[in-house]
C-alpha positions in Angstrom: 0.0 -0.1 -0.5 1.5 3.4 -0.7 0.5 6.9 0.0 1.1 10.6 -0.6 0.5 12.5 2.1 0.0 16.3 2.2 -0.6 18.6 4.7 -3.3 21.1 2.8 -5.4 24.5 3.9 -7.8 23.2 2.6 -8.7 20.5 0.1 -11.8 19.3 -2.5 -12.7 16.8 -4.6 -15.2 16.9 -8.1 -16.8 14.2 -10.0 -18.7 15.4 -13.0 -18.7 19.2 -11.6 -19.8 18.3 -8.1 -18.0 18.6 -5.3 -18.2 15.8 -3.6 -15.9 15.7 -0.8 -14.2 19.0 1.0 -12.0 19.8 3.8 -10.4 22.9 5.7 -7.0 22.2 7.8 -6.2 18.7 7.3 -4.0 15.6 5.1 -5.1 14.9 1.7 -4.2 11.3 1.4 -3.6 9.5 -2.4 -4.0 5.8 -1.1 -2.8 3.3 -3.9 -3.1 -0.4 -2.5 -1.0 -3.2 -4.6 -1.1 -6.7 -5.2 -0.9 -8.8 -2.1 -2.0 -5.8 -0.3 -3.8 -7.5 3.4 -5.5 -5.9 6.6 -2.1 -5.8 8.1 -1.4 -3.0 5.8 -4.4 -1.2 6.2 -4.0 -1.2 10.0 -0.6 0.0 9.9 -1.1 3.0 7.2 -4.0 4.1 9.3 -1.7 4.5 12.3 1.1 6.2 10.4 -1.5 8.5 8.7 -3.4 9.5 11.8 -0.2 9.8 14.0 1.8 11.6 11.6 3.8 14.3 13.5 3.4 17.3 10.8 1.5 20.1 12.0 3.1 23.1 13.9 2.6 23.0 17.7 2.9 26.6 19.5 6.4 26.5 19.3 6.7 26.6 15.3 7.9 23.2 15.5 6.1 19.8 13.4 5.2 18.0 16.7 1.4 17.9 16.1 -1.0 15.2 14.8 -3.9 16.0 12.5 -6.5 15.4 15.0 -4.2 17.3 17.4 -4.7 20.2 14.9 -8.1 20.0 14.4 -7.6 18.9 11.3 -9.4 16.9 8.8 -8.4 13.7 6.6 -9.2 13.8 2.1 -9.0 10.2 0.7 -8.2 9.5 -3.1 -8.0 6.1 -4.5 -5.1 6.5 -6.8 -4.2 3.4 -8.7 -1.2 5.3 -10.3 1.0 5.2 -7.5 1.6 1.8 -8.2 2.5 2.6 -11.7 5.8 1.1 -13.0 8.0 3.9 -14.8 11.6 1.5 -15.2 10.9 0.4 -18.4 10.1 1.7 -21.7 7.7 5.3 -21.3 4.6 3.5 -20.0 4.3 3.2 -16.8 2.8 -0.5 -15.9 0.3 -1.2 -13.7 1.0 -5.1 -13.3 1.6 -4.4 -9.4 -2.0 -2.7 -8.7 -4.6 -4.6 -7.3 -7.3 -5.4 -9.2 -10.2 -3.2 -8.8 -13.0 -5.4 -6.7 -10.4 -6.1 -4.0 -8.6 -3.0 -4.1 -12.0 -1.1 -3.7 -12.8 -3.4 -0.4 -9.6 -2.7 0.9 -9.8 1.3 0.0 -13.2 1.2 2.0 -11.8 -0.7 5.1 -8.7 2.1 4.8 -11.4 5.2 5.1 -13.5 3.6 8.1 -9.8 2.5 10.0 -9.2 6.5 9.4 -12.6 7.5 10.7 -12.2 5.2 14.1 -9.2 6.6 14.7 -11.9 9.9 15.8 -10.5 12.3 13.2 -13.4 13.2 10.3 -13.0 11.9 6.6 -14.1 12.6 3.2 -12.9 10.5 0.2 -13.4 10.5 -3.5 -15.2 7.9 -5.5 -13.7 4.9 -6.5 -12.9 4.6 -10.6 -14.1 8.1 -11.2 -12.6 10.6 -13.2 -11.6 13.0 -10.1 -10.8 16.9 -10.3 -9.0 17.3 -6.9 -8.0 20.6 -6.0 -5.8 21.4 -3.2 -3.6 24.3 -1.4 -0.8 22.7 -0.3 0.4 24.1 3.0 4.0 24.3 3.7 4.7 22.4 1.5 4.7 19.1 3.4 4.1 16.0 1.5 5.6 12.8 2.6 5.7 9.5 0.7 4.3 6.2 2.6 4.9 2.7 1.7 3.4 0.0 3.8 6.0 -2.6 2.8 9.1 -0.1 3.2 
């Protein structure tokens, strides 16, 4: 399971011109589900995302997590994070999980983050989404549950 996590001042996702998810201050999480990912990857990734101490405390140091900062999380499915660009110019997505089981794991991940006590908004799995965000910092982390 791979995630790109961005600290944002705000973010929203649109499908067919309609806003289907939005947050103010918080985390924008792009999540890719890989072949072989399991409940263990979900649990580890949800703990990592919820616990990332990338929000400033009163002294201006990155020492607070999204919950402590009063933020929310917007989670967007993105299989292209599993793209392998080692050969040629066209990425291979052979490492991405098939859509049906990937959607189940994505939804389980969303629930796991919600269960950790932070508000969560989402995109729509397999939809053509337009994501708008104002990166804060910028602060961007790449996380892989297999590393």
